[in-house]
TIMI-937681 format. One record per residue: residue in three letters; x, y, z of N, C-alpha, C in turn. Coordinates in steps of 0.2 Angstrom, whole numbers. Layout:
// residues N
 rest    nx    ny    nz   cax   cay   caz    cx    cy    cz
  ALA     X     Y     Z     X     Y     Z     X     Y     Z
...
END
This chain:
// residues 90
 rest    nx    ny    nz   cax   cay   caz    cx    cy    cz
  MET   381   -44   107   386   -48   103   382   -51    98
  ASP   383   -51    91   380   -54    86   382   -62    86
  VAL   378   -66    84   380   -73    84   378   -75    77
  GLY   384   -77    73   383   -79    66   379   -73    62
  LYS   374   -74    59   370   -69    55   364   -66    60
  VAL   364   -68    66   359   -66    70   361   -60    74
  GLN   357   -54    74   359   -48    77   357   -49    85
  ALA   361   -46    89   360   -46    96   353   -44    99
  GLN   350   -39    96   344   -37    98   338   -43    96
  ASN   340   -48    92   336   -53    91   337   -59    95
  ILE   341   -59   100   342   -64   104   340   -63   111
  THR   336   -68   114   333   -67   121   336   -73   125
  ILE   339   -71   130   342   -76   135   339   -76   141
  LEU   336   -81   144   333   -82   150   338   -87   154
  MET   340   -84   160   345   -88   163   345   -87   171
  ASP   346   -92   175   347   -92   182   354   -90   183
  ASP   356   -84   183   363   -82   185   363   -76   190
  ASP   368   -72   189   369   -67   194   365   -61   193
  GLY   359   -61   189   355   -56   188   356   -52   181
  THR   361   -55   177   363   -52   171   357   -53   166
  HIS   354   -58   166   348   -60   162   342   -61   165
  LEU   336   -60   161   330   -62   164   330   -69   167
  SER   326   -70   172   326   -76   176   321   -81   171
  PRO   322   -87   171   318   -92   167   311   -94   171
  THR   307   -89   173   301   -90   176   296   -92   171
  ARG   290   -95   173   285   -97   169   283   -91   164
  LYS   282   -85   168   279   -79   164   285   -77   159
  ASN   291   -77   161   296   -74   156   297   -79   150
  ILE   297   -86   151   297   -91   146   291   -90   141
  MET   285   -89   144   280   -89   139   280   -82   136
  THR   282   -77   139   282   -70   136   287   -70   130
  ALA   293   -73   131   298   -74   126   296   -78   120
  LEU   292   -83   121   290   -87   116   284   -84   112
  GLU   280   -80   116   275   -76   112   278   -71   108
  GLU   283   -67   110   286   -62   106   289   -65   100
  LEU   293   -71   101   296   -74    95   291   -76    90
  THR   285   -79    92   280   -81    87   277   -75    84
  ARG   276   -69    88   273   -63    85   278   -60    80
  ASN   284   -60    81   289   -56    77   291   -60    71
  CYS   290   -67    71   292   -71    65   288   -69    59
  GLN   291   -69    53   288   -67    47   289   -73    43
  PRO   284   -74    37   285   -80    33   293   -80    30
  GLY   296   -85    30   303   -86    28   308   -85    33
  ASP   306   -83    39   311   -83    45   312   -90    47
  THR   318   -90    50   319   -96    54   320   -94    61
  ALA   317   -98    66   317   -96    73   321  -102    76
  PHE   324  -101    81   328  -106    85   327  -105    92
  VAL   325  -110    96   324  -110   103   328  -116   106
  HIS   332  -114   110   336  -119   114   334  -119   121
  TYR   332  -125   124   330  -125   131   334  -130   134
  LEU   338  -128   139   342  -132   143   339  -131   151
  GLY   335  -136   152   332  -136   159   329  -143   160
  HIS   325  -143   165   321  -149   167   315  -150   163
  GLY   313  -156   161   306  -157   158   303  -162   163
  SER   297  -163   162   294  -168   167   287  -170   163
  ARG   283  -173   167   276  -175   165   271  -174   171
  VAL   265  -172   169   260  -171   174   254  -175   172
  LYS   250  -177   176   244  -181   175   239  -177   170
  ASP   237  -179   165   232  -176   161   225  -177   163
  MET   222  -172   165   215  -172   168   210  -172   163
  THR   212  -170   157   207  -169   151   205  -176   148
  GLY   209  -181   148   208  -187   145   210  -187   138
  ARG   213  -182   135   215  -181   128   222  -184   127
  GLU   226  -184   132   233  -187   130   233  -195   131
  GLU   235  -198   125   235  -205   125   239  -208   130
  SER   244  -205   132   249  -208   138   246  -207   145
  GLY   241  -202   145   238  -200   152   242  -195   155
  TYR   247  -192   152   251  -187   154   253  -182   149
  HIS   254  -176   152   256  -170   148   264  -170   149
  SER   268  -168   143   275  -167   144   275  -159   146
  THR   280  -158   150   281  -151   153   288  -148   152
  LEU   288  -142   152   295  -138   154   294  -136   161
  VAL   299  -136   165   299  -134   172   303  -128   173
  PRO   299  -122   174   302  -116   175   305  -115   182
  ILE   309  -110   183   312  -110   190   307  -109   195
  ASP   301  -106   194   296  -105   199   290  -110   198
  PHE   292  -116   196   287  -121   195   283  -122   202
  ASP   286  -121   207   283  -123   214   277  -118   215
  THR   277  -112   212   272  -107   213   268  -106   207
  ALA   271  -106   201   268  -104   195   266  -111   191
  GLY   268  -116   193   267  -123   189   271  -124   183
  HIS   270  -130   180   274  -132   175   271  -129   168
  ILE   275  -129   163   272  -126   157   271  -133   153
  ILE   264  -134   152   262  -140   149   262  -140   141
  ASP   263  -145   138   263  -145   130   258  -142   127
  ASP   252  -142   130   246  -139   127   247  -131   127
  ASP   250  -129   132   251  -121   132   256  -119   127
  LEU   261  -124   126   266  -122   121   263  -122   114
  TYR   259  -127   112   256  -128   106   251  -122   104
  LYS   248  -119   109   244  -113   108   248  -107   105
END
């Protein structure tokens, strides 16, 4: 299904549902974001909507002024860990 001017093949949905969509695991989230950045061309507009939990984890590098990293919390955070802000910026 197209949404506005966006064709369906250009929409990726990660959702914890009945198995219709890819699960929002750490790997799937990072892969989707990597594909998005790889496929964007100059002049393109990219839209990312995240509806989930965020958190903070202690910064062990000493680079964060607050002493904490902001994170996204994927569905498998207990085994795969949080997605820290530094990972997203890369």
